N, C-alpha and C positions, 0 to 999 in steps of 0.2 A: 400453531402446532402445540399439542400438549406434551409436556416433558415430565415423564414418570421415572426415568432412570438415566444413568450415565450415557447409555447408547443414544437415547433421545436427545440429550444435551449435546452430545458429539455431533449428531446429524444436524441439529438446528444451527450449531456454531459453524459447521462446515458449509451449510447453505448460505449463511450470512457472509462468510468470507468469500464465497464464490460471487455473490452479488457485488461485494467491494471490488474484486478483481475485474469483474465485467465492466463496472463503472469506470475503473481506472484505464482499462483498454480503450474505452471511448474518449476519455478526456485528456490522457497524457499527450497526444499530438498537439492539442490546443494549448496545453500548458507549455510545451516546448516552444510554441510560436510566441508566447508572451515573453520568454526569456531574452534578455538583452545580452547576457553572457553566453557565448557559444558553447563553452564547456558544460554549462548547466543545461542548455538545450539538448546537447548530445546525451548527457546522462538520462534525461527524461525520455528521449527517443529510444535509447537502449533499454531502458526499464520497461517500456511498452512491450518490447519483444520478450523480455523475461516474464512479464505479467501474462502474456499469452501462453507461455510454457507452464506457468503456475496454474492457469485455468485448465490446461490439458491434464496436468497432474491431478487436479481436483476431480475432473471427470473420470479419470482412471480409478481414483479412490472410490467414488460412488459406484462405479462398475464392480469393483472388487467386493465391496460390501453389499451390493445389491440394493443400494439406497436410491430413492427416486431423485431425479434431477430437478427438484423443486427449488425455487429461489426465495429465500427469506429476505425481505426488503431490509437493507442495511442503512438504518437511520444515522448511525454514527458517521459513516463516510460521507453521506449526503450532507450532514451538518458541517463537517469540516470544509467541504467544497463550497457550501453556501456562505460560510464565514469568509472564505478566501475571496469569493466573487464580490461580496459586500465590501470587503476591505480594499480591493483594488480599484473600486470606483473613484476613489479620491486620490489615487497615486498617479502622479504625472511623470515622475522621474524613473527611468528604466532601471537604474541601479537600486533604487528602493524597491521597485517591483520585483527584482531578482531576490532580494531578501525576503519579501513576502512569499514568493514562490517556494524558496527553500524552507521557510518556516511551515508553510501549509503541507508541503510534500513530506516533511519530516514528521508532522503530526500523523499523517496517514501511515507512514512507515511504522511509527510506534504502535499504532492500533494493530497493524498487521503482525508486527513482531510479537505482541502480547497474545494475539489470537493464534498464530502458528505455534508458538511455544506451548500454549494451553492445549491445543489440538494434538500436538505431537505427544505430550505427556498423557493425555486422555487415551489416545490410541494405544500407547504402551500399556497403560493400566487395564485396558479392555482386551489385551492380548493380541493386538494387531501390530506386530513388530514392523513388518514391511511398510505399512501405512504410516506408522510413527516416523520411520526413516524418510519416507517421501515428504512428509510434512516438515520434518527437520531440514530437508534440503531447501524448501521454500523459506523457512526461518533464516537460514544462513544467507540466502540471496537478499532477503529484506534487510538484514543487519548490515550486509556489505553495502547496499545502496545507501542506507542511512549514514554509514560512516563516510562514504564517498562524498555525499552531500555536505556533511559537517566539515570535512577537510577542505572542500572547495570553498565553503562559506568563510571559514577561518583564514584561509590563505588568499583571500582576495575579495570576495563579494561583500563581506561586511565592511571592509576597509574602503572599498570603492564608494559604497553608499554613504559612509561617514564623511569622507572627503567632500562629497557633493553637498552635504548638509552644512559644512563649515564655512 
């Protein structure tokens, strides 16, 4: 896709985040199955439902703007997932695997947070206030999930893995 202006950049970035959300809908149930910590598994299952709503929101945005529903292959998310899959090959301890899961999912959350923040700001700059607000809702959801994962990790998952290593 050729990018000649802010609207083109907005559309390209929107397409890339849609691909990321589509991938996450597909893999989150499997990630939840890897989790040894039930609270972590539940967060991942709940986030899949939230991700489905985010995809619906993105579809609504493309409808409002009259943009095609093309999908730009998101190499960033694919890279984080590939890195996670490579790293878990050598992890035998479920507690350490939980730390790897939290780390990888938080990397994805930070990508999404940066993307939704940028998209929301771009939408506002382009005069699409309603769309900016819709994207900001996704941003808030991603930030909440990231914070929930961090609190869970700090209040138990990290310590459990550390105790196993001692």
